[in-house]
PyMOL commands that place a pseudoatom at each C-alpha (Angstrom):
pseudoatom trace, name=CA, resn=MET, resi=1, chain=A, elem=C, hetatm=0, pos=[111.233, 12.687, 85.474]
pseudoatom trace, name=CA, resn=SER, resi=2, chain=A, elem=C, hetatm=0, pos=[114.283, 11.105, 87.058]
pseudoatom trace, name=CA, resn=LEU, resi=3, chain=A, elem=C, hetatm=0, pos=[114.492, 7.433, 87.975]
pseudoatom trace, name=CA, resn=GLN, resi=4, chain=A, elem=C, hetatm=0, pos=[113.887, 7.859, 91.711]
pseudoatom trace, name=CA, resn=TRP, resi=5, chain=A, elem=C, hetatm=0, pos=[110.804, 9.987, 91.166]
pseudoatom trace, name=CA, resn=THR, resi=6, chain=A, elem=C, hetatm=0, pos=[109.561, 7.542, 88.554]
pseudoatom trace, name=CA, resn=LEU, resi=7, chain=A, elem=C, hetatm=0, pos=[109.805, 4.805, 91.208]
pseudoatom trace, name=CA, resn=ILE, resi=8, chain=A, elem=C, hetatm=0, pos=[108.008, 6.994, 93.767]
pseudoatom trace, name=CA, resn=ALA, resi=9, chain=A, elem=C, hetatm=0, pos=[105.241, 7.725, 91.236]
pseudoatom trace, name=CA, resn=GLY, resi=10, chain=A, elem=C, hetatm=0, pos=[104.934, 4.026, 90.413]
pseudoatom trace, name=CA, resn=PHE, resi=11, chain=A, elem=C, hetatm=0, pos=[104.732, 3.258, 94.133]
pseudoatom trace, name=CA, resn=LEU, resi=12, chain=A, elem=C, hetatm=0, pos=[101.989, 5.903, 94.462]
pseudoatom trace, name=CA, resn=TYR, resi=13, chain=A, elem=C, hetatm=0, pos=[99.979, 4.321, 91.652]
pseudoatom trace, name=CA, resn=PHE, resi=14, chain=A, elem=C, hetatm=0, pos=[100.401, 0.920, 93.283]
pseudoatom trace, name=CA, resn=GLU, resi=15, chain=A, elem=C, hetatm=0, pos=[99.139, 2.344, 96.593]
pseudoatom trace, name=CA, resn=ILE, resi=16, chain=A, elem=C, hetatm=0, pos=[96.091, 3.847, 94.854]
pseudoatom trace, name=CA, resn=ILE, resi=17, chain=A, elem=C, hetatm=0, pos=[95.225, 0.425, 93.385]
pseudoatom trace, name=CA, resn=VAL, resi=18, chain=A, elem=C, hetatm=0, pos=[95.670, -1.261, 96.784]
pseudoatom trace, name=CA, resn=VAL, resi=19, chain=A, elem=C, hetatm=0, pos=[93.460, 1.335, 98.492]
pseudoatom trace, name=CA, resn=LEU, resi=20, chain=A, elem=C, hetatm=0, pos=[90.752, 0.867, 95.890]
pseudoatom trace, name=CA, resn=LEU, resi=21, chain=A, elem=C, hetatm=0, pos=[90.870, -2.906, 96.333]
pseudoatom trace, name=CA, resn=LEU, resi=22, chain=A, elem=C, hetatm=0, pos=[90.658, -2.550, 100.109]
pseudoatom trace, name=CA, resn=VAL, resi=23, chain=A, elem=C, hetatm=0, pos=[87.890, 0.033, 100.070]
pseudoatom trace, name=CA, resn=LEU, resi=24, chain=A, elem=C, hetatm=0, pos=[85.655, -1.301, 97.305]
pseudoatom trace, name=CA, resn=PRO, resi=25, chain=A, elem=C, hetatm=0, pos=[83.376, -4.259, 98.290]
pseudoatom trace, name=CA, resn=VAL, resi=26, chain=A, elem=C, hetatm=0, pos=[85.155, -6.649, 95.979]
pseudoatom trace, name=CA, resn=THR, resi=27, chain=A, elem=C, hetatm=0, pos=[86.409, -9.077, 98.607]
pseudoatom trace, name=CA, resn=SER, resi=28, chain=A, elem=C, hetatm=0, pos=[84.955, -9.835, 102.021]
pseudoatom trace, name=CA, resn=PRO, resi=29, chain=A, elem=C, hetatm=0, pos=[86.970, -9.187, 105.209]
pseudoatom trace, name=CA, resn=LYS, resi=30, chain=A, elem=C, hetatm=0, pos=[87.282, -12.952, 105.768]
pseudoatom trace, name=CA, resn=ARG, resi=31, chain=A, elem=C, hetatm=0, pos=[88.879, -13.384, 102.365]
pseudoatom trace, name=CA, resn=TRP, resi=32, chain=A, elem=C, hetatm=0, pos=[91.293, -10.535, 103.078]
pseudoatom trace, name=CA, resn=GLN, resi=33, chain=A, elem=C, hetatm=0, pos=[92.175, -12.111, 106.406]
pseudoatom trace, name=CA, resn=LYS, resi=34, chain=A, elem=C, hetatm=0, pos=[92.909, -15.392, 104.653]
pseudoatom trace, name=CA, resn=ILE, resi=35, chain=A, elem=C, hetatm=0, pos=[95.143, -13.525, 102.236]
pseudoatom trace, name=CA, resn=PHE, resi=36, chain=A, elem=C, hetatm=0, pos=[96.904, -11.731, 105.094]
pseudoatom trace, name=CA, resn=ARG, resi=37, chain=A, elem=C, hetatm=0, pos=[97.462, -15.073, 106.833]
pseudoatom trace, name=CA, resn=SER, resi=38, chain=A, elem=C, hetatm=0, pos=[98.704, -16.880, 103.734]
pseudoatom trace, name=CA, resn=ARG, resi=39, chain=A, elem=C, hetatm=0, pos=[102.200, -18.301, 103.645]
pseudoatom trace, name=CA, resn=PHE, resi=40, chain=A, elem=C, hetatm=0, pos=[103.379, -15.747, 101.092]
pseudoatom trace, name=CA, resn=VAL, resi=41, chain=A, elem=C, hetatm=0, pos=[102.300, -12.822, 103.262]
pseudoatom trace, name=CA, resn=GLN, resi=42, chain=A, elem=C, hetatm=0, pos=[103.437, -14.503, 106.468]
pseudoatom trace, name=CA, resn=THR, resi=43, chain=A, elem=C, hetatm=0, pos=[106.993, -14.636, 105.125]
pseudoatom trace, name=CA, resn=PHE, resi=44, chain=A, elem=C, hetatm=0, pos=[107.011, -10.832, 105.141]
pseudoatom trace, name=CA, resn=SER, resi=45, chain=A, elem=C, hetatm=0, pos=[104.805, -10.283, 108.199]
pseudoatom trace, name=CA, resn=SER, resi=46, chain=A, elem=C, hetatm=0, pos=[107.633, -10.982, 110.652]
pseudoatom trace, name=CA, resn=GLN, resi=47, chain=A, elem=C, hetatm=0, pos=[109.551, -8.010, 109.222]
pseudoatom trace, name=CA, resn=ALA, resi=48, chain=A, elem=C, hetatm=0, pos=[106.554, -5.957, 108.105]
pseudoatom trace, name=CA, resn=SER, resi=49, chain=A, elem=C, hetatm=0, pos=[107.137, -3.267, 110.697]
pseudoatom trace, name=CA, resn=TRP, resi=50, chain=A, elem=C, hetatm=0, pos=[110.733, -2.850, 109.568]
pseudoatom trace, name=CA, resn=TYR, resi=51, chain=A, elem=C, hetatm=0, pos=[109.705, -2.658, 105.885]
pseudoatom trace, name=CA, resn=PHE, resi=52, chain=A, elem=C, hetatm=0, pos=[107.001, -0.116, 106.685]
pseudoatom trace, name=CA, resn=ALA, resi=53, chain=A, elem=C, hetatm=0, pos=[109.388, 2.067, 108.720]
pseudoatom trace, name=CA, resn=PHE, resi=54, chain=A, elem=C, hetatm=0, pos=[111.959, 1.906, 105.891]
pseudoatom trace, name=CA, resn=ILE, resi=55, chain=A, elem=C, hetatm=0, pos=[109.373, 2.961, 103.286]
pseudoatom trace, name=CA, resn=LEU, resi=56, chain=A, elem=C, hetatm=0, pos=[108.200, 5.815, 105.510]
pseudoatom trace, name=CA, resn=PHE, resi=57, chain=A, elem=C, hetatm=0, pos=[111.783, 6.922, 105.996]
pseudoatom trace, name=CA, resn=ILE, resi=58, chain=A, elem=C, hetatm=0, pos=[112.440, 6.965, 102.216]
pseudoatom trace, name=CA, resn=LEU, resi=59, chain=A, elem=C, hetatm=0, pos=[109.200, 8.825, 101.502]
pseudoatom trace, name=CA, resn=ILE, resi=60, chain=A, elem=C, hetatm=0, pos=[109.910, 11.389, 104.203]
pseudoatom trace, name=CA, resn=LEU, resi=61, chain=A, elem=C, hetatm=0, pos=[113.374, 11.975, 102.700]
pseudoatom trace, name=CA, resn=PHE, resi=62, chain=A, elem=C, hetatm=0, pos=[111.904, 12.541, 99.242]
pseudoatom trace, name=CA, resn=LEU, resi=63, chain=A, elem=C, hetatm=0, pos=[109.206, 14.786, 100.724]
pseudoatom trace, name=CA, resn=LEU, resi=64, chain=A, elem=C, hetatm=0, pos=[111.822, 16.902, 102.495]
pseudoatom trace, name=CA, resn=ASP, resi=65, chain=A, elem=C, hetatm=0, pos=[113.875, 17.052, 99.298]
pseudoatom trace, name=CA, resn=ALA, resi=66, chain=A, elem=C, hetatm=0, pos=[110.805, 18.225, 97.378]
pseudoatom trace, name=CA, resn=ILE, resi=67, chain=A, elem=C, hetatm=0, pos=[110.107, 20.890, 100.015]
pseudoatom trace, name=CA, resn=ARG, resi=68, chain=A, elem=C, hetatm=0, pos=[113.724, 22.037, 99.806]
pseudoatom trace, name=CA, resn=GLU, resi=69, chain=A, elem=C, hetatm=0, pos=[113.471, 22.312, 96.026]
pseudoatom trace, name=CA, resn=MET, resi=70, chain=A, elem=C, hetatm=0, pos=[110.210, 24.242, 96.287]
pseudoatom trace, name=CA, resn=ARG, resi=71, chain=A, elem=C, hetatm=0, pos=[111.714, 26.722, 98.734]
pseudoatom trace, name=CA, resn=LYS, resi=72, chain=A, elem=C, hetatm=0, pos=[114.833, 27.008, 96.624]
pseudoatom trace, name=CA, resn=TYR, resi=73, chain=A, elem=C, hetatm=0, pos=[113.013, 27.897, 93.387]
pseudoatom trace, name=CA, resn=SER, resi=74, chain=A, elem=C, hetatm=0, pos=[110.383, 30.009, 95.158]
pseudoatom trace, name=CA, resn=SER, resi=75, chain=A, elem=C, hetatm=0, pos=[112.954, 32.403, 96.631]
pseudoatom trace, name=CA, resn=PRO, resi=76, chain=A, elem=C, hetatm=0, pos=[112.448, 36.117, 95.826]
pseudoatom trace, name=CA, resn=GLU, resi=77, chain=A, elem=C, hetatm=0, pos=[115.880, 36.418, 94.260]
pseudoatom trace, name=CA, resn=LEU, resi=78, chain=A, elem=C, hetatm=0, pos=[114.999, 33.921, 91.543]
pseudoatom trace, name=CA, resn=SER, resi=79, chain=A, elem=C, hetatm=0, pos=[111.448, 35.174, 91.046]
pseudoatom trace, name=CA, resn=ASP, resi=80, chain=A, elem=C, hetatm=0, pos=[112.594, 38.784, 90.577]
pseudoatom trace, name=CA, resn=SER, resi=81, chain=A, elem=C, hetatm=0, pos=[115.236, 37.959, 88.038]
pseudoatom trace, name=CA, resn=HIS, resi=82, chain=A, elem=C, hetatm=0, pos=[113.502, 38.776, 84.731]
pseudoatom trace, name=CA, resn=ALA, resi=83, chain=A, elem=C, hetatm=0, pos=[116.737, 39.486, 82.846]
pseudoatom trace, name=CA, resn=HIS, resi=84, chain=A, elem=C, hetatm=0, pos=[116.579, 36.366, 80.762]
pseudoatom trace, name=CA, resn=LEU, resi=85, chain=A, elem=C, hetatm=0, pos=[113.362, 34.625, 79.690]
pseudoatom trace, name=CA, resn=ASP, resi=86, chain=A, elem=C, hetatm=0, pos=[115.124, 31.298, 79.377]
pseudoatom trace, name=CA, resn=ALA, resi=87, chain=A, elem=C, hetatm=0, pos=[116.383, 31.479, 82.933]
pseudoatom trace, name=CA, resn=GLU, resi=88, chain=A, elem=C, hetatm=0, pos=[112.885, 32.348, 84.220]
pseudoatom trace, name=CA, resn=MET, resi=89, chain=A, elem=C, hetatm=0, pos=[111.365, 29.415, 82.294]
pseudoatom trace, name=CA, resn=GLN, resi=90, chain=A, elem=C, hetatm=0, pos=[114.003, 27.113, 83.723]
pseudoatom trace, name=CA, resn=VAL, resi=91, chain=A, elem=C, hetatm=0, pos=[113.210, 28.326, 87.246]
pseudoatom trace, name=CA, resn=ASN, resi=92, chain=A, elem=C, hetatm=0, pos=[109.442, 27.894, 86.722]
pseudoatom trace, name=CA, resn=MET, resi=93, chain=A, elem=C, hetatm=0, pos=[109.957, 24.418, 85.241]
pseudoatom trace, name=CA, resn=ARG, resi=94, chain=A, elem=C, hetatm=0, pos=[112.088, 23.334, 88.186]
pseudoatom trace, name=CA, resn=LEU, resi=95, chain=A, elem=C, hetatm=0, pos=[109.573, 24.841, 90.617]
pseudoatom trace, name=CA, resn=PHE, resi=96, chain=A, elem=C, hetatm=0, pos=[106.794, 22.897, 88.864]
pseudoatom trace, name=CA, resn=ARG, resi=97, chain=A, elem=C, hetatm=0, pos=[108.845, 19.694, 89.132]
pseudoatom trace, name=CA, resn=ALA, resi=98, chain=A, elem=C, hetatm=0, pos=[109.502, 20.368, 92.830]
pseudoatom trace, name=CA, resn=GLN, resi=99, chain=A, elem=C, hetatm=0, pos=[105.797, 20.910, 93.445]
pseudoatom trace, name=CA, resn=ARG, resi=100, chain=A, elem=C, hetatm=0, pos=[104.957, 17.766, 91.466]
pseudoatom trace, name=CA, resn=ASN, resi=101, chain=A, elem=C, hetatm=0, pos=[107.489, 15.759, 93.481]
pseudoatom trace, name=CA, resn=PHE, resi=102, chain=A, elem=C, hetatm=0, pos=[106.074, 17.236, 96.683]
pseudoatom trace, name=CA, resn=TYR, resi=103, chain=A, elem=C, hetatm=0, pos=[102.561, 16.047, 95.843]
pseudoatom trace, name=CA, resn=ILE, resi=104, chain=A, elem=C, hetatm=0, pos=[103.804, 12.643, 94.689]
pseudoatom trace, name=CA, resn=SER, resi=105, chain=A, elem=C, hetatm=0, pos=[105.863, 11.998, 97.816]
pseudoatom trace, name=CA, resn=GLY, resi=106, chain=A, elem=C, hetatm=0, pos=[103.197, 13.523, 100.113]
pseudoatom trace, name=CA, resn=PHE, resi=107, chain=A, elem=C, hetatm=0, pos=[100.382, 11.419, 98.703]
pseudoatom trace, name=CA, resn=ALA, resi=108, chain=A, elem=C, hetatm=0, pos=[102.583, 8.305, 98.720]
pseudoatom trace, name=CA, resn=LEU, resi=109, chain=A, elem=C, hetatm=0, pos=[103.388, 8.888, 102.399]
pseudoatom trace, name=CA, resn=PHE, resi=110, chain=A, elem=C, hetatm=0, pos=[99.727, 9.553, 103.231]
pseudoatom trace, name=CA, resn=LEU, resi=111, chain=A, elem=C, hetatm=0, pos=[98.473, 6.447, 101.382]
pseudoatom trace, name=CA, resn=SER, resi=112, chain=A, elem=C, hetatm=0, pos=[101.080, 4.304, 103.155]
pseudoatom trace, name=CA, resn=LEU, resi=113, chain=A, elem=C, hetatm=0, pos=[99.528, 5.276, 106.494]
pseudoatom trace, name=CA, resn=VAL, resi=114, chain=A, elem=C, hetatm=0, pos=[96.029, 4.757, 105.071]
pseudoatom trace, name=CA, resn=ILE, resi=115, chain=A, elem=C, hetatm=0, pos=[96.877, 1.248, 103.809]
pseudoatom trace, name=CA, resn=ARG, resi=116, chain=A, elem=C, hetatm=0, pos=[98.333, 0.257, 107.170]
pseudoatom trace, name=CA, resn=ARG, resi=117, chain=A, elem=C, hetatm=0, pos=[95.204, 1.496, 108.945]
pseudoatom trace, name=CA, resn=LEU, resi=118, chain=A, elem=C, hetatm=0, pos=[92.881, -0.230, 106.471]
pseudoatom trace, name=CA, resn=VAL, resi=119, chain=A, elem=C, hetatm=0, pos=[94.679, -3.554, 106.901]
pseudoatom trace, name=CA, resn=SER, resi=120, chain=A, elem=C, hetatm=0, pos=[94.374, -3.250, 110.677]
pseudoatom trace, name=CA, resn=LEU, resi=121, chain=A, elem=C, hetatm=0, pos=[90.660, -2.385, 110.454]
pseudoatom trace, name=CA, resn=ILE, resi=122, chain=A, elem=C, hetatm=0, pos=[89.912, -5.190, 108.001]
pseudoatom trace, name=CA, resn=THR, resi=123, chain=A, elem=C, hetatm=0, pos=[91.714, -7.714, 110.215]
pseudoatom trace, name=CA, resn=THR, resi=124, chain=A, elem=C, hetatm=0, pos=[89.785, -6.497, 113.252]
pseudoatom trace, name=CA, resn=GLN, resi=125, chain=A, elem=C, hetatm=0, pos=[86.507, -6.646, 111.330]
pseudoatom trace, name=CA, resn=ALA, resi=126, chain=A, elem=C, hetatm=0, pos=[87.192, -10.189, 110.149]
pseudoatom trace, name=CA, resn=THR, resi=127, chain=A, elem=C, hetatm=0, pos=[87.988, -11.233, 113.741]
pseudoatom trace, name=CA, resn=LEU, resi=128, chain=A, elem=C, hetatm=0, pos=[84.802, -9.630, 115.039]
pseudoatom trace, name=CA, resn=LEU, resi=129, chain=A, elem=C, hetatm=0, pos=[82.762, -11.292, 112.291]
pseudoatom trace, name=CA, resn=ALA, resi=130, chain=A, elem=C, hetatm=0, pos=[84.235, -14.680, 113.191]
pseudoatom trace, name=CA, resn=GLN, resi=131, chain=A, elem=C, hetatm=0, pos=[83.477, -14.072, 116.872]
pseudoatom trace, name=CA, resn=SER, resi=132, chain=A, elem=C, hetatm=0, pos=[79.928, -12.952, 116.078]
pseudoatom trace, name=CA, resn=GLU, resi=133, chain=A, elem=C, hetatm=0, pos=[79.347, -16.052, 113.929]
pseudoatom trace, name=CA, resn=ALA, resi=134, chain=A, elem=C, hetatm=0, pos=[80.722, -18.256, 116.699]
pseudoatom trace, name=CA, resn=ALA, resi=135, chain=A, elem=C, hetatm=0, pos=[78.465, -16.472, 119.196]
pseudoatom trace, name=CA, resn=MET, resi=136, chain=A, elem=C, hetatm=0, pos=[75.475, -16.895, 116.870]
pseudoatom trace, name=CA, resn=ALA, resi=137, chain=A, elem=C, hetatm=0, pos=[76.250, -20.587, 116.414]
pseudoatom trace, name=CA, resn=GLN, resi=138, chain=A, elem=C, hetatm=0, pos=[76.577, -20.990, 120.172]
pseudoatom trace, name=CA, resn=ALA, resi=139, chain=A, elem=C, hetatm=0, pos=[73.309, -19.117, 120.702]
pseudoatom trace, name=CA, resn=LYS, resi=140, chain=A, elem=C, hetatm=0, pos=[71.553, -21.311, 118.120]
pseudoatom trace, name=CA, resn=SER, resi=141, chain=A, elem=C, hetatm=0, pos=[72.873, -24.477, 119.779]
pseudoatom trace, name=CA, resn=ALA, resi=142, chain=A, elem=C, hetatm=0, pos=[71.776, -23.156, 123.165]
pseudoatom trace, name=CA, resn=THR, resi=143, chain=A, elem=C, hetatm=0, pos=[68.340, -22.314, 121.735]
pseudoatom trace, name=CA, resn=THR, resi=144, chain=A, elem=C, hetatm=0, pos=[68.046, -25.771, 120.209]
pseudoatom trace, name=CA, resn=ALA, resi=145, chain=A, elem=C, hetatm=0, pos=[69.068, -27.390, 123.509]
pseudoatom trace, name=CA, resn=ALA, resi=146, chain=A, elem=C, hetatm=0, pos=[66.545, -25.229, 125.361]
pseudoatom trace, name=CA, resn=ARG, resi=147, chain=A, elem=C, hetatm=0, pos=[63.801, -26.212, 122.914]
pseudoatom trace, name=CA, resn=ASP, resi=148, chain=A, elem=C, hetatm=0, pos=[64.663, -29.889, 123.301]
pseudoatom trace, name=CA, resn=LEU, resi=149, chain=A, elem=C, hetatm=0, pos=[64.641, -29.493, 127.062]
pseudoatom trace, name=CA, resn=MET, resi=150, chain=A, elem=C, hetatm=0, pos=[61.288, -27.737, 126.939]
pseudoatom trace, name=CA, resn=ALA, resi=151, chain=A, elem=C, hetatm=0, pos=[59.933, -30.466, 124.648]
pseudoatom trace, name=CA, resn=GLN, resi=152, chain=A, elem=C, hetatm=0, pos=[61.188, -33.153, 127.029]
pseudoatom trace, name=CA, resn=LYS, resi=153, chain=A, elem=C, hetatm=0, pos=[59.723, -31.262, 129.934]
pseudoatom trace, name=CA, resn=GLY, resi=154, chain=A, elem=C, hetatm=0, pos=[56.428, -30.917, 128.089]
pseudoatom trace, name=CA, resn=SER, resi=155, chain=A, elem=C, hetatm=0, pos=[56.327, -34.651, 127.306]
pseudoatom trace, name=CA, resn=GLY, resi=156, chain=A, elem=C, hetatm=0, pos=[57.210, -35.393, 130.922]
pseudoatom trace, name=CA, resn=GLU, resi=157, chain=A, elem=C, hetatm=0, pos=[54.441, -33.104, 132.096]
pseudoatom trace, name=CA, resn=ALA, resi=158, chain=A, elem=C, hetatm=0, pos=[52.027, -34.767, 129.660]
pseudoatom trace, name=CA, resn=ALA, resi=159, chain=A, elem=C, hetatm=0, pos=[53.012, -38.195, 130.956]
pseudoatom trace, name=CA, resn=GLN, resi=160, chain=A, elem=C, hetatm=0, pos=[52.708, -36.932, 134.495]
pseudoatom trace, name=CA, resn=ASN, resi=161, chain=A, elem=C, hetatm=0, pos=[49.307, -35.445, 133.685]
pseudoatom trace, name=CA, resn=SER, resi=162, chain=A, elem=C, hetatm=0, pos=[48.150, -38.737, 132.197]
pseudoatom trace, name=CA, resn=THR, resi=163, chain=A, elem=C, hetatm=0, pos=[49.431, -40.542, 135.301]
pseudoatom trace, name=CA, resn=ASN, resi=164, chain=A, elem=C, hetatm=0, pos=[47.687, -38.024, 137.516]
pseudoatom trace, name=CA, resn=GLU, resi=165, chain=A, elem=C, hetatm=0, pos=[44.481, -38.472, 135.520]
pseudoatom trace, name=CA, resn=ALA, resi=166, chain=A, elem=C, hetatm=0, pos=[44.707, -42.252, 135.981]
pseudoatom trace, name=CA, resn=HIS, resi=167, chain=A, elem=C, hetatm=0, pos=[45.283, -41.755, 139.721]
pseudoatom trace, name=CA, resn=ASP, resi=168, chain=A, elem=C, hetatm=0, pos=[42.375, -39.331, 139.928]
pseudoatom trace, name=CA, resn=LYS, resi=169, chain=A, elem=C, hetatm=0, pos=[40.134, -41.761, 138.099]
pseudoatom trace, name=CA, resn=GLU, resi=170, chain=A, elem=C, hetatm=0, pos=[41.163, -44.575, 140.421]
pseudoatom trace, name=CA, resn=ILE, resi=171, chain=A, elem=C, hetatm=0, pos=[40.585, -42.377, 143.451]
pseudoatom trace, name=CA, resn=ASN, resi=172, chain=A, elem=C, hetatm=0, pos=[37.151, -41.406, 142.128]
pseudoatom trace, name=CA, resn=ASP, resi=173, chain=A, elem=C, hetatm=0, pos=[36.294, -45.076, 141.582]
pseudoatom trace, name=CA, resn=LEU, resi=174, chain=A, elem=C, hetatm=0, pos=[37.396, -45.863, 145.121]
pseudoatom trace, name=CA, resn=LYS, resi=175, chain=A, elem=C, hetatm=0, pos=[35.344, -42.974, 146.464]
pseudoatom trace, name=CA, resn=GLU, resi=176, chain=A, elem=C, hetatm=0, pos=[32.320, -44.208, 144.506]
pseudoatom trace, name=CA, resn=LYS, resi=177, chain=A, elem=C, hetatm=0, pos=[32.786, -47.726, 145.900]
pseudoatom trace, name=CA, resn=LEU, resi=178, chain=A, elem=C, hetatm=0, pos=[33.188, -46.295, 149.390]
pseudoatom trace, name=CA, resn=ARG, resi=179, chain=A, elem=C, hetatm=0, pos=[29.975, -44.316, 149.042]
pseudoatom trace, name=CA, resn=LYS, resi=180, chain=A, elem=C, hetatm=0, pos=[28.199, -47.448, 147.832]
pseudoatom trace, name=CA, resn=VAL, resi=181, chain=A, elem=C, hetatm=0, pos=[29.527, -49.481, 150.748]
pseudoatom trace, name=CA, resn=GLU, resi=182, chain=A, elem=C, hetatm=0, pos=[28.494, -46.724, 153.189]
pseudoatom trace, name=CA, resn=LYS, resi=183, chain=A, elem=C, hetatm=0, pos=[25.053, -46.692, 151.608]
pseudoatom trace, name=CA, resn=ASP, resi=184, chain=A, elem=C, hetatm=0, pos=[24.783, -50.482, 151.932]
pseudoatom trace, name=CA, resn=LEU, resi=185, chain=A, elem=C, hetatm=0, pos=[25.941, -50.264, 155.531]
pseudoatom trace, name=CA, resn=THR, resi=186, chain=A, elem=C, hetatm=0, pos=[23.344, -47.613, 156.209]
pseudoatom trace, name=CA, resn=HIS, resi=187, chain=A, elem=C, hetatm=0, pos=[20.624, -49.845, 154.746]
pseudoatom trace, name=CA, resn=GLU, resi=188, chain=A, elem=C, hetatm=0, pos=[21.840, -52.845, 156.727]
pseudoatom trace, name=CA, resn=LYS, resi=189, chain=A, elem=C, hetatm=0, pos=[21.976, -50.733, 159.877]
pseudoatom trace, name=CA, resn=LYS, resi=190, chain=A, elem=C, hetatm=0, pos=[18.385, -49.599, 159.293]
pseudoatom trace, name=CA, resn=ASP, resi=191, chain=A, elem=C, hetatm=0, pos=[17.286, -53.209, 158.593]
pseudoatom trace, name=CA, resn=LYS, resi=192, chain=A, elem=C, hetatm=0, pos=[19.077, -54.339, 161.727]
pseudoatom trace, name=CA, resn=GLU, resi=193, chain=A, elem=C, hetatm=0, pos=[17.392, -51.652, 163.793]
pseudoatom trace, name=CA, resn=ALA, resi=194, chain=A, elem=C, hetatm=0, pos=[14.045, -52.585, 162.226]
pseudoatom trace, name=CA, resn=MET, resi=195, chain=A, elem=C, hetatm=0, pos=[14.615, -56.284, 163.003]
pseudoatom trace, name=CA, resn=LYS, resi=196, chain=A, elem=C, hetatm=0, pos=[15.744, -55.362, 166.525]
pseudoatom trace, name=CA, resn=SER, resi=197, chain=A, elem=C, hetatm=0, pos=[12.608, -53.298, 167.152]
pseudoatom trace, name=CA, resn=GLN, resi=198, chain=A, elem=C, hetatm=0, pos=[10.496, -56.060, 165.638]
pseudoatom trace, name=CA, resn=SER, resi=199, chain=A, elem=C, hetatm=0, pos=[12.182, -58.707, 167.818]
pseudoatom trace, name=CA, resn=GLU, resi=200, chain=A, elem=C, hetatm=0, pos=[11.629, -56.501, 170.886]
pseudoatom trace, name=CA, resn=SER, resi=201, chain=A, elem=C, hetatm=0, pos=[7.989, -56.133, 169.976]
pseudoatom trace, name=CA, resn=LEU, resi=202, chain=A, elem=C, hetatm=0, pos=[7.740, -59.907, 169.434]
pseudoatom trace, name=CA, resn=LYS, resi=203, chain=A, elem=C, hetatm=0, pos=[9.402, -60.483, 172.771]
pseudoatom trace, name=CA, resn=THR, resi=204, chain=A, elem=C, hetatm=0, pos=[6.981, -58.125, 174.451]
pseudoatom trace, name=CA, resn=GLU, resi=205, chain=A, elem=C, hetatm=0, pos=[4.056, -59.834, 172.770]
pseudoatom trace, name=CA, resn=TYR, resi=206, chain=A, elem=C, hetatm=0, pos=[5.473, -63.220, 173.754]
pseudoatom trace, name=CA, resn=ASP, resi=207, chain=A, elem=C, hetatm=0, pos=[5.834, -62.115, 177.354]
pseudoatom trace, name=CA, resn=ARG, resi=208, chain=A, elem=C, hetatm=0, pos=[2.284, -60.829, 177.292]
pseudoatom trace, name=CA, resn=LEU, resi=209, chain=A, elem=C, hetatm=0, pos=[1.032, -64.095, 175.860]
pseudoatom trace, name=CA, resn=LEU, resi=210, chain=A, elem=C, hetatm=0, pos=[2.985, -66.029, 178.497]
pseudoatom trace, name=CA, resn=GLU, resi=211, chain=A, elem=C, hetatm=0, pos=[1.466, -63.872, 181.158]
pseudoatom trace, name=CA, resn=GLU, resi=212, chain=A, elem=C, hetatm=0, pos=[-2.035, -64.436, 179.766]
pseudoatom trace, name=CA, resn=HIS, resi=213, chain=A, elem=C, hetatm=0, pos=[-1.354, -68.152, 179.506]
pseudoatom trace, name=CA, resn=ARG, resi=214, chain=A, elem=C, hetatm=0, pos=[-0.193, -68.240, 183.106]
pseudoatom trace, name=CA, resn=LEU, resi=215, chain=A, elem=C, hetatm=0, pos=[-3.270, -66.355, 184.234]
pseudoatom trace, name=CA, resn=LEU, resi=216, chain=A, elem=C, hetatm=0, pos=[-5.481, -68.694, 182.261]
pseudoatom trace, name=CA, resn=GLN, resi=217, chain=A, elem=C, hetatm=0, pos=[-3.794, -71.692, 183.836]
pseudoatom trace, name=CA, resn=LEU, resi=218, chain=A, elem=C, hetatm=0, pos=[-4.295, -70.196, 187.286]
pseudoatom trace, name=CA, resn=LYS, resi=219, chain=A, elem=C, hetatm=0, pos=[-7.890, -69.485, 186.489]
pseudoatom trace, name=CA, resn=VAL, resi=220, chain=A, elem=C, hetatm=0, pos=[-8.428, -73.014, 185.153]
pseudoatom trace, name=CA, resn=SER, resi=221, chain=A, elem=C, hetatm=0, pos=[-6.706, -74.548, 188.154]
pseudoatom trace, name=CA, resn=LYS, resi=222, chain=A, elem=C, hetatm=0, pos=[-8.858, -72.480, 190.541]
pseudoatom trace, name=CA, resn=GLU, resi=223, chain=A, elem=C, hetatm=0, pos=[-12.017, -73.511, 188.766]
pseudoatom trace, name=CA, resn=GLY, resi=224, chain=A, elem=C, hetatm=0, pos=[-10.947, -77.186, 188.928]
pseudoatom trace, name=CA, resn=ASP, resi=225, chain=A, elem=C, hetatm=0, pos=[-10.313, -76.892, 192.624]
pseudoatom trace, name=CA, resn=LYS, resi=226, chain=A, elem=C, hetatm=0, pos=[-13.737, -75.383, 193.116]
pseudoatom trace, name=CA, resn=LYS, resi=227, chain=A, elem=C, hetatm=0, pos=[-15.411, -78.251, 191.298]
pseudoatom trace, name=CA, resn=GLU, resi=228, chain=A, elem=C, hetatm=0, pos=[-13.613, -80.832, 193.370]
pseudoatom trace, name=CA, resn=ASP, resi=229, chain=A, elem=C, hetatm=0, pos=[-14.835, -79.185, 196.537]
for i in range(1, 229): cmd.bond("trace and resi %d" % i, "trace and resi %d" % (i + 1))
show_as sticks, trace
zoom trace
């Protein structure tokens, strides 16, 4: 294997390791996001698009070269030439190398696109996780505030209920006193009416006695006048 294809194969192996690390649940998305945002990675992130386009360009060139080699050594002229066994073995060996290089460059190109997509998805997932945690924290704080507010409202209602109970008790006491006063007034009114009727009867009896006394005096005075005559 020549030097350039050795480098492409090494790059393919490196990509396989990176894909395994990104796919396997070894590191959480938050940890990957911290790694992506580290100073070392940030030094290359400003030119990451240029690096990625350059790598794709190199891989596409090697892929096209491998396709050219495959078409070259798969031509009917070379496959029909059975004159020399050594020449046929050389053609088959070069065709095998071209096919090997095709698979190496093709898989390297494919994994480059996969790695770029995985990094984007992991970054998005880490951002969504952070947003969901922030939303959960906000929801918990809102729930706690609502519970405190409900507790305060409940204590306020309890205090208000106790105040209302005290007011109701006071009103009931006042009503009881009012009923007692009304009852006393009713008794006094009845006593007053009884005393009034009694005084009227006494007055009538007194008038009758005065009338009898007057009649007796008239009778006595008449009898005295008769005796004097």
